[in-house]
N, C-alpha and C positions, 0 to 999 in steps of 0.2 A: 501735237501737229494733226490736221485733219487729214482724211484719207487721201484725197486731191492732193494735198500737200507732198504725202508719203509716195505717193505715185510720181509727181514729178520730181521729188528727189530720187530716185531710182531706188527706192526702199521697197520693202515686201508693204503691201497695202491691200485693203478688202475690196474687191470689185464690186460687190455686195451693196457697198455704203450708198445711202438714198441719194445724195448728191449726184454721185458718179453716175447712178443708175437715170437718173433726170438726164443728165448732161447727153448720155448715150442716146435715150429715147430721142431727145431734141436733133441729135445729130442723125438718126436714123430717119426721122420724118424729113429733114431737110435733106438728106440724100433720094430718099424715094420721092420727093416732088419735084428734084432735078431730073431724078431718072426718067420720069413719066412726062416730062414737059415735050411737047411736039419738037421736030427739027428744027424749024425756023424760029422758035421763042428766045431769041437769044437775050434779050434784055430780062426776061424773065431767069434764065438760068444766070447772066451775073449777078442780080440781085440776090437769088437764093446762095450761090456762094460767096458773096460778100458776107450774108447773114452767117453760113457755117462757118467761115475762117476766120471771120470778124477781122476785116482786113477793106482797105479802100481798093487797092489793085487787084484785079480777079485774073486768076489763069484761066487757061484755055484747056478744059477738061470734057472729053467725049464720055457720054454715057456708057455703060453703067459705071457708077462710082460709089465707093463706101469707104466710110472711115468710122473711127470709133467716138471722136469727140469733135474733130474739125479745128477749135482754137488751138491744139497743139501744134498746128501746120502752118511754117512760114513759106511763102515763095518769095524768089526774086522775080525780076523782069523777065516777060518771054517764056513763060511754063508752057508746056503743051501735054498733054496725056491723051494716049488713044485709048480705046475702049477698055472696060473693066478694070481700072484701077482701083487698088485697093491698099489703104493704109491706116494701120494699125497704131495709132498715134496716143497710146497711153504715157508717152513722154512726148518729145519735141522730135519733130521733124523738119529740117531746114533745108530750103532748097537754095541752091546760087541761081545767078541768072543764066538764061538760055538753057535750061534744062528740059530735055524731049525723053517721055516714055512711050514705048511700045505699047501695043494691046497686053492685058494680062498681067501686067509688073504689079508686084507684091513687095509691100516694104512694110516691116513688122518691127514696132520699139517693144512690144511687148513678150514677155518669157513667163517661164511656169519655174518652181523649183525643181531639180534633180532629184532630189529625195523624194521619195513616194510619200512618206507622213505628212512631209510639210505640203506636197502639190495637193494632196487630199484636203487637207485643210482649208483649200479655197484662195489662199494668199498667192499672189502674182507679183510681177515686176515689171518694169521697165527702162530702158536704155536710150539714149538720145541716137538720133542718125544725123550726120550732116553731110550734105551731097553739094558739092562745088561748083563752079560756073562751066558753061557748056560741056555740060555731062549730057550723052545719050546712053539711054539704059533700053536695052533690046527686050522685045516680046517676051512675056513668058518668065523675065528674071526675078528673083528673090533676092532682098537683101533684109539682112536679119540684124537684131539691135545691138546696138554700141559700136556702129559701123560710121567712118568717115570715108567719104570718098572724095579725092581730089579734085584738081580742075582738070578739063580738057581730056575726059577719061570716056572711053566707050566699054559698057558692059555687053557683052555679047549676048543675043538671045539664049534664053534658058538656063543662063548662070546662075548659081546660088551665093552670094556675097558673104562670107564668113569672117573675113578679114579687114582690115584698112585697105585702101587702095590709094598708092601716091600718084601725084601729077603726071598727066602726059602718057597714059598706058591704056592698051587694049586688053580687058581680063575677060576669060570665056572659063566654062566649064564649072563642076560640080563637086569639089568646092573651086570658086573661082580663082584663077592664077593669073598671072601675068603672062600674057602670051607676045607682045612686043612693046616697045616704047613707040609713039607717036610723034 
């Protein structure tokens, strides 16, 4: 298997692999271009996001935005992100329809071994994240690897999501827990 295949499989992979380094450089360059556009350059923003995400339908994202690869991120209809969204997409991130992100939201599929010897070796891994329909992710929230967020969920500002979230709930805190059913 290639390092990219290992990465997407959730196995340990070498992030220093040439193909992966080239893919990250491409994404960082596109993010920088997007972030440096003037406020009213909406068509240019759409074109850059189409290229970055390799998609026809583009989400609405306020600058600044950063990701690792872009091609591992899939959006449903009507996605909105406020300023400073960061997505570490070493594995897939799938958004349902009608998802909103407050400012400074961080979504991480990437992780590292707990064992120091393995971690020092440079190997890492990633696990997918799935976010359902009609989800509102409050400002400063962090979603960790291998999480499934159900439909009609509100994640309170500043929450750290460490476990799956069922449908129709408000979660908050660190670690995030169910505050109430919606």
